[in-house]
Structure formats: structure tokens, C-alpha cells
C-alpha positions in Angstrom: 12.8 21.4 -73.7 11.3 19.9 -76.4 9.7 22.4 -78.9 6.4 23.9 -77.1 3.1 25.5 -78.2 1.5 28.5 -76.8 -2.1 29.5 -77.2 -4.0 32.2 -74.9 -7.1 34.1 -75.2 -8.1 36.7 -72.2 -6.6 36.1 -69.2 -6.3 32.3 -69.9 -2.9 31.4 -71.6 -1.8 27.5 -72.1 1.6 26.2 -73.5 1.9 22.2 -74.8 4.7 20.2 -75.8 4.1 17.7 -78.7 6.7 15.4 -77.9 5.7 14.3 -74.3 1.7 13.2 -75.0 0.5 16.4 -75.8 1.8 17.7 -71.9 0.1 20.7 -70.9 3.6 22.4 -69.2 2.1 25.6 -68.1 -1.5 26.8 -67.2 -1.8 30.3 -66.5 -4.6 32.8 -65.5 -3.9 36.2 -64.9 -0.1 35.4 -64.9 -0.4 32.9 -62.0 0.3 29.3 -62.6 -2.8 27.0 -62.4 -1.2 24.1 -62.5 2.1 22.9 -60.8 4.4 23.7 -64.2 7.1 21.7 -65.8 9.9 23.8 -66.2 12.9 21.3 -66.5 14.2 17.6 -68.3 15.0 16.8 -64.5 11.4 17.7 -63.0 10.4 15.5 -65.6 13.1 13.1 -64.9 12.2 12.8 -61.1 8.3 11.7 -61.8 6.2 12.8 -64.8 3.2 12.9 -63.1 3.2 15.5 -60.4 2.7 18.5 -63.3 0.2 19.9 -65.8 -1.7 16.8 -66.8 -0.5 13.7 -67.8 -2.1 11.2 -69.9 -3.5 7.9 -67.9 -4.4 5.2 -70.1 -4.7 2.4 -68.3 -5.3 4.3 -65.5 -3.2 4.1 -62.1 -2.2 0.4 -61.5 -2.7 -3.0 -62.6 -1.7 -5.8 -60.6 1.0 -7.8 -62.1 1.0 -6.4 -65.0 -1.4 -8.6 -66.2 -5.3 -9.0 -67.4 -7.5 -10.9 -68.8 -9.6 -10.3 -71.7 -12.3 -12.2 -74.2 -10.5 -15.4 -72.8 -7.0 -14.2 -73.3 -4.7 -12.6 -71.2 -2.5 -9.7 -72.0 0.8 -8.5 -70.9 2.1 -4.8 -69.8 5.3 -4.0 -68.6 6.4 -3.6 -64.4 6.8 0.0 -64.0 6.8 0.2 -60.7 8.9 -2.3 -59.4 8.2 -1.6 -55.6 4.3 -2.7 -55.8 5.1 -5.4 -59.1 2.3 -3.6 -61.1 1.7 -1.8 -63.9 1.5 1.7 -63.2 -0.2 5.1 -65.2 0.7 3.5 -68.6 3.3 4.4 -71.1 1.1 6.9 -73.1 2.9 9.9 -71.0 5.9 9.5 -72.7 5.2 9.1 -76.7 5.2 11.7 -78.8 2.0 13.5 -80.5 1.8 15.2 -83.7 0.4 18.5 -84.4 -2.6 19.1 -86.8 -3.4 22.0 -86.1 -2.2 25.1 -84.3 -3.8 28.4 -83.7 -4.2 31.5 -81.1 -6.3 29.9 -79.0 -6.3 26.3 -80.3 -3.9 23.4 -80.7 -4.9 19.7 -82.2 -2.7 17.0 -81.5 -2.8 13.0 -82.7 -0.4 9.9 -81.7 -1.4 6.7 -82.9 -1.3 3.1 -81.5 -0.1 -0.1 -83.1 0.5 -2.3 -79.5 4.0 -0.2 -78.2 1.6 1.4 -75.7 -1.2 -0.9 -75.1 -1.8 -3.7 -76.8 -4.5 -2.9 -78.7 -4.5 0.2 -81.4 -5.8 3.3 -81.0 -6.3 6.7 -82.4 -6.2 9.3 -79.9 -6.8 12.9 -80.9 -6.5 15.9 -78.4 -7.7 19.0 -78.5 -7.4 22.2 -76.4 -8.4 25.8 -76.1 -8.4 28.5 -74.3 -11.1 31.2 -74.7 -13.3 33.4 -71.8 -14.5 30.3 -70.2 -11.2 29.0 -69.4 -9.2 25.8 -70.3 -10.2 22.8 -72.4 -9.7 19.8 -72.9 -11.2 17.3 -74.9 -10.2 13.7 -76.1 -11.1 11.3 -78.8 -10.0 8.2 -78.4 -10.7 5.6 -81.6 -10.7 2.1 -81.7 -9.0 1.0 -84.6 -8.4 -2.7 -83.2 -11.1 -4.4 -85.4 -12.3 -5.6 -82.0 -14.0 -4.3 -78.9 -10.9 -3.7 -76.2 -11.1 -2.4 -72.9 -10.2 1.5 -71.9 -9.6 2.4 -68.6 -8.3 6.0 -69.4 -7.7 9.2 -67.0 -5.6 12.6 -66.2 -3.1 13.2 -63.7 -4.1 17.0 -63.0 -1.9 18.2 -60.6 -2.9 21.7 -59.4 -0.7 24.7 -57.3 -2.1 23.6 -53.8 -4.5 25.6 -53.2 -6.3 27.0 -49.8 -9.0 24.8 -49.7 -11.0 22.2 -52.2 -13.7 19.7 -52.6 -14.5 16.7 -55.1 -17.9 15.0 -55.4 -16.9 11.7 -54.1 -19.2 8.8 -53.0 -17.5 5.8 -51.8 -13.8 4.6 -51.3 -12.3 1.9 -53.4 -10.2 0.4 -50.1 -6.4 -0.3 -51.2 -4.3 -2.7 -49.2 -1.4 -0.9 -47.7 1.6 -2.7 -49.2 1.0 -2.8 -52.7 -1.9 0.5 -52.9 -3.7 -1.6 -55.0 -8.4 -2.3 -54.1 -9.3 -5.1 -52.0 -12.4 -5.3 -53.7 -14.3 -3.5 -50.8 -16.1 -0.4 -51.4 -16.4 1.7 -47.7 -18.2 4.8 -46.3 -16.4 7.7 -46.7 -14.1 8.2 -43.3 -15.1 11.6 -41.2 -11.9 12.4 -43.4 -12.9 11.9 -46.4 -16.5 13.5 -45.8 -14.2 16.7 -45.8 -12.7 16.2 -49.5 -16.8 15.7 -50.3 -17.7 19.1 -48.8 -14.8 21.0 -48.1 -11.0 20.6 -47.0 -8.4 22.9 -47.0 -5.2 20.9 -47.8 -2.0 22.7 -46.3 -1.4 19.4 -43.6 -3.6 17.8 -44.6 -3.0 14.1 -46.3 -5.0 13.9 -49.0 -5.5 10.2 -51.1 -7.0 7.7 -52.5 -9.4 6.0 -55.1 -13.4 7.3 -54.5 -16.6 6.7 -56.9 -17.2 10.0 -57.9 -20.7 11.4 -57.4 -21.1 14.3 -59.3 -18.4 15.7 -62.4 -17.1 19.3 -61.1 -14.5 19.0 -58.2 -13.6 22.8 -56.4 -10.2 23.3 -56.4 -9.1 26.7 -54.6 -11.0 29.9 -57.3 -11.6 27.4 -60.1 -13.9 24.7 -61.1 -12.5 21.4 -63.0 -15.8 19.6 -64.7 -15.4 16.7 -66.6 -17.7 15.0 -68.9 -20.0 12.0 -67.6 -17.6 9.0 -68.8 -15.6 10.1 -65.6 -16.9 7.8 -62.7 -13.9 7.5 -60.9 -11.9 10.3 -58.8 -8.4 9.7 -57.5 -6.8 12.1 -55.0 -2.8 12.6 -53.7 -0.8 15.6 -52.3 2.3 14.4 -51.3 0.8 14.3 -47.5 0.4 18.1 -48.0 3.8 19.4 -47.6 4.8 19.2 -51.4 2.7 22.2 -52.7 1.0 20.8 -55.1 -3.1 18.3 -55.5 -3.6 16.0 -57.6 -7.5 15.7 -58.5 -7.6 13.0 -61.0 -10.9 12.5 -63.0 -10.8 8.8 -64.2 -12.7 6.3 -66.5 -13.1 3.0 -64.9 -11.5 2.1 -61.3 -8.4 1.3 -60.7 -6.4 -2.0 -61.1 -9.9 -2.0 -63.6 -9.1 -3.9 -66.4 -9.0 -7.0 -63.7 -12.5 -6.2 -62.8 -15.7 -7.0 -64.3 -17.4 -3.6 -64.6 -14.1 -1.6 -64.0 -13.0 -0.7 -67.6 -15.2 0.7 -70.6 -15.4 -1.1 -73.5 -14.6 0.3 -76.4 -16.7 -1.1 -79.0 -14.9 -2.0 -82.6 -15.4 1.3 -84.8 -16.4 3.3 -82.8 -14.9 6.3 -80.4 -15.5 7.8 -77.3 -14.6 11.2 -76.2 -13.3 12.8 -72.7 -14.2 16.8 -72.4 -12.7 18.5 -68.9 -12.5 22.2 -68.4 -10.5 24.1 -66.1 -12.6 27.2 -65.2 -12.6 31.0 -63.1 -15.6 30.9 -60.3 
């Protein structure tokens, strides 16, 4: 494991690894894991997403690893050969610099010059623990000199709860082979309505891409509160037999870079901010 930094306050404690994209390798409340912890290099190599809350930029899948913006075609590496897609970006692999660190807070930054996304930007991340819970604050600054498209998500992997409730509205239909959107938004099925109204996770397959109907998910005894620009939720739990539940807030749609209204546009010189809070009810 790389060098890590611990922050704590009251009942809450978090451990952050700057060398793997400011990854939250451990989050606890009264000593109990809230997110699935990262405990070994082998675990990271097996699947870099199913612990903590890795940063996804661009979020989820990009069809054929390419998209067009302002009349120009851009290419991303095909890192999911089974679907021929670019998956989740590569920023989760990049080292962040520690800007400041105190007992209950840490700020880190990363500057992309084109190596992980074809538009220069600076990302600054601040994690804070307090009596309220665990807060994450992300600032992305456009350094490109021109507008660029953005999708952004957090692959937040909770220890599987007894029950959950996520404010979803409609389902972004996927094809079964490449797991890409078909372009249709469908009404929630009876099972998916349970995800919105309250459902078990264990032994219940939870999966799908959804538009958001609110910004607070309930995961067991915890509330996961996210800021307004997160307009989609993605959920996944390994068929309900894997001990985790991913509740992923997402700005933009899956394959949103290939949809005219599926992404956020960050203006030249501007910044965009995202916030989340995990708190105990």
C-alpha cells in the first residue's frame, strides 16, 4: 500500500491514499467500515473500483472509446475489451499532490495536461470529517482555453446494508451485450420501484443506470447526500451475493459524451464544484 493519510473527528475516521487518485481506502464510523476498505495491492489489481469511492472521469462507458465535440473527434483508450468501450476513465490511477493535511481534513490536487482526458484541467479534492460525517468537495478547473464536455461520477462502494433507498426516476435502458444505453428511457420496473421506495440488497440483484429524482440516498443507517449537478444514479451490487452495494452519483448520462444533452459543458476558465456527504441518521 502507498503512503496514506488519516483524518478523524469524533466517531468518524478516513484514510486517504494520494498516489492512487486521493482514494478513500478506509472510512469508518465508531470503528465499523462504512465503505468497503482497500487492504491490499492484489485487491486493487483485481478490481480498482469496488472499494472506497474512486473518481470516474469520464463516467462509466464511452462507446468505442470515442466522441465528437465542437466538430472534432476525440479518442480514449479501450480499457474494457469485452465491450469495446472506454470504462470509467483513468484518473483513478493517477497520483495526487497533498496540498494540506490536518487532523480532520486533507486537500489534494491533480493537474491533467492531456494524459488522462484530452482537455487540460486541475482537480482539487478536499475530504473532511466532523460530527456531521464524511464530506467530499471536488473542484474541476478548465485549463484548456476552450469549452469542453464533462461527465463525472464517484464509484461509491458501501458495505452491503440490510436495506437501501435511492431516489431514481427513470431507467436508462442498456443493451445486453455491450451494456451501453439504447437511447430509450423507460419507466421503472416493479423491482426498480423497490429500489426507489426501499429494498433489501442481499440476494437481490441491483444494477442499472437511472435519472435522479432526488439527491439523498439511504444506505442502511447512512444518508448519502450529493449536490445538484449529480443528475443520475448508477447502482450495482454483484448480484446481491458479493457483500457490497455501489450507489454512484453521476453528473451526465452513461455514454453521455456521445449525447447532445448527456454531459456538462465546462466553459473556458471556469470551475465546477461537486459535493457529497455521508452521514449517520
